[in-house]
DRENDO-1510 file (C-alpha; in Angstrom, 1 decimal, always signed):
<recs>
REC; n; res; u; v; w
REC; 1; MET; -15.1; +13.2; -12.4 .
REC; 2; SER; -14.6; +12.2; -8.8 .
REC; 3; ILE; -13.3; +8.8; -7.8 .
REC; 4; THR; -14.7; +6.8; -4.9 .
REC; 5; ALA; -12.2; +4.3; -3.5 .
REC; 6; SER; -11.8; +1.9; -0.7 .
REC; 7; VAL; -8.7; +0.5; +1.0 .
REC; 8; GLU; -7.9; -3.1; +1.8 .
REC; 9; ARG; -5.0; -4.8; +3.5 .
REC; 10; ILE; -3.3; -7.3; +1.2 .
REC; 11; THR; -2.6; -10.8; +2.7 .
REC; 12; THR; -2.5; -12.9; -0.5 .
REC; 13; ILE; -0.7; -12.2; -3.7 .
REC; 14; THR; -2.7; -12.7; -6.9 .
REC; 15; PRO; -1.8; -12.0; -10.5 .
REC; 16; GLU; -4.0; -8.9; -10.2 .
REC; 17; ILE; -1.8; -7.6; -7.3 .
REC; 18; VAL; +1.4; -8.3; -9.3 .
REC; 19; SER; +0.0; -6.5; -12.3 .
REC; 20; ALA; -1.0; -3.5; -10.2 .
REC; 21; PHE; +2.5; -3.2; -8.7 .
REC; 22; GLU; +4.0; -3.5; -12.2 .
REC; 23; LYS; +2.1; -0.4; -13.0 .
REC; 24; LEU; +2.6; +1.5; -9.7 .
REC; 25; THR; +6.2; +0.7; -8.9 .
REC; 26; PRO; +7.7; +2.8; -11.6 .
REC; 27; GLN; +5.6; +5.7; -10.3 .
REC; 28; VAL; +7.3; +5.4; -6.9 .
REC; 29; SER; +10.8; +5.4; -8.3 .
REC; 30; SER; +12.2; +5.2; -11.8 .
REC; 31; ARG; +15.1; +3.2; -10.3 .
REC; 32; ALA; +12.9; +0.6; -8.5 .
REC; 33; THR; +12.8; -2.9; -10.0 .
REC; 34; LEU; +9.4; -4.5; -10.4 .
REC; 35; PRO; +8.6; -6.8; -7.5 .
REC; 36; SER; +8.0; -10.4; -8.4 .
REC; 37; SER; +5.1; -12.4; -7.0 .
REC; 38; GLU; +7.6; -14.1; -4.6 .
REC; 39; GLU; +8.9; -10.7; -3.4 .
REC; 40; LEU; +5.4; -9.4; -2.8 .
REC; 41; ALA; +4.5; -12.6; -1.0 .
REC; 42; SER; +7.5; -12.1; +1.2 .
REC; 43; ILE; +6.4; -8.6; +2.1 .
REC; 44; VAL; +2.9; -9.5; +3.0 .
REC; 45; SER; +4.0; -12.6; +5.0 .
REC; 46; ASN; +6.2; -10.5; +7.2 .
REC; 47; PRO; +4.4; -10.0; +10.5 .
REC; 48; GLY; +5.7; -6.4; +10.9 .
REC; 49; VAL; +4.6; -5.3; +7.5 .
REC; 50; SER; +1.2; -4.3; +6.2 .
REC; 51; LEU; +0.6; -3.6; +2.5 .
REC; 52; PHE; -2.6; -1.6; +1.7 .
REC; 53; VAL; -4.1; -0.9; -1.7 .
REC; 54; ALA; -6.7; +1.5; -2.8 .
REC; 55; ARG; -9.4; +0.3; -5.3 .
REC; 56; ILE; -11.9; +2.2; -7.3 .
REC; 57; THR; -15.2; +1.3; -5.7 .
REC; 58; GLN; -17.1; +0.9; -9.0 .
REC; 59; SER; -14.5; -1.2; -11.0 .
REC; 60; GLY; -12.2; -2.7; -8.3 .
REC; 61; GLU; -9.1; -1.4; -10.2 .
REC; 62; ILE; -6.1; -0.9; -7.9 .
REC; 63; ILE; -5.0; +2.7; -8.1 .
REC; 64; GLY; -2.7; +3.2; -5.1 .
REC; 65; ALA; -0.7; +1.6; -2.4 .
REC; 66; ILE; +1.2; +2.2; +0.9 .
REC; 67; THR; +3.3; +0.1; +3.1 .
REC; 68; LEU; +3.2; +0.2; +6.9 .
REC; 69; VAL; +6.2; -1.2; +8.8 .
REC; 70; ILE; +6.0; -1.7; +12.6 .
REC; 71; PHE; +9.0; -2.6; +14.6 .
REC; 72; ASN; +10.3; -2.7; +18.2 .
REC; 73; ALA; +13.1; -0.2; +19.0 .
REC; 74; ILE; +14.9; +0.5; +22.3 .
REC; 75; ALA; +12.5; +3.4; +23.0 .
REC; 76; GLY; +9.4; +1.3; +22.2 .
REC; 77; LYS; +7.3; +0.2; +19.3 .
REC; 78; ARG; +7.7; +2.4; +16.2 .
REC; 79; ALA; +6.3; +2.6; +12.7 .
REC; 80; TRP; +7.1; +4.1; +9.4 .
REC; 81; LEU; +5.2; +4.5; +6.2 .
REC; 82; GLN; +6.9; +3.6; +2.9 .
REC; 83; ASP; +6.2; +3.8; -0.8 .
REC; 84; LEU; +2.9; +5.8; -0.9 .
REC; 85; VAL; +1.9; +5.9; -4.5 .
REC; 86; VAL; -1.3; +6.8; -6.4 .
REC; 87; ASP; -1.6; +6.2; -10.1 .
REC; 88; GLU; -1.0; +9.4; -12.0 .
REC; 89; ALA; -4.4; +9.2; -13.6 .
REC; 90; SER; -6.1; +9.2; -10.2 .
REC; 91; ARG; -4.1; +11.8; -8.4 .
REC; 92; GLY; -5.8; +14.8; -6.9 .
REC; 93; GLN; -8.9; +12.8; -5.8 .
REC; 94; GLY; -8.0; +12.2; -2.1 .
REC; 95; ILE; -6.7; +8.7; -2.7 .
REC; 96; ALA; -3.4; +9.3; -0.8 .
REC; 97; SER; -5.4; +10.6; +2.1 .
REC; 98; ILE; -7.5; +7.5; +2.4 .
REC; 99; LEU; -4.4; +5.3; +2.1 .
REC; 100; LEU; -2.6; +7.3; +4.8 .
REC; 101; SER; -5.7; +7.1; +7.1 .
REC; 102; ALA; -5.9; +3.3; +6.7 .
REC; 103; ALA; -2.2; +2.9; +7.5 .
REC; 104; LEU; -2.3; +5.3; +10.5 .
REC; 105; ASN; -5.4; +3.5; +11.9 .
REC; 106; ALA; -3.7; +0.2; +11.6 .
REC; 107; ALA; -0.7; +1.6; +13.5 .
REC; 108; LYS; -3.0; +2.9; +16.2 .
REC; 109; GLU; -4.6; -0.6; +16.5 .
REC; 110; GLU; -1.0; -1.9; +17.2 .
REC; 111; HIS; -0.6; +0.8; +19.9 .
REC; 112; VAL; +2.2; +2.6; +18.0 .
</recs>
C-alpha cells in the first residue's frame, strides 16, 4: 500500500510532536536520549534551525522528520541537514525524498 504524505515546518511544540519524537528518536540513534518538550521548543525557536515533519495525508500521523541548520561561516552562508528519519513501518515509500526536498527548498529560499 502506497503512502501519501505532506511535509510541514514545526514552529510550536505540542504533545503530539513530543510523542512523535519519542517514537522517531530511537530510530535515528540507539544512543540518543528522547528530547523533552523544552528541548524541542529550544530547537524550533532557534532562528537558524528548521524542523520538518512528514505526515500521512489521510491520518495526519507523523512518520518522519529532518532538521535543517543554516549558519554564517567565513566563506558565506552554509547549511547542513541533520537527523533524517522515517518510521521503519513507512520506509521505502519516498518519505525521505519529500523531507529532503522540503529542507533543500527552504535552504534555497534562504539563499544557501
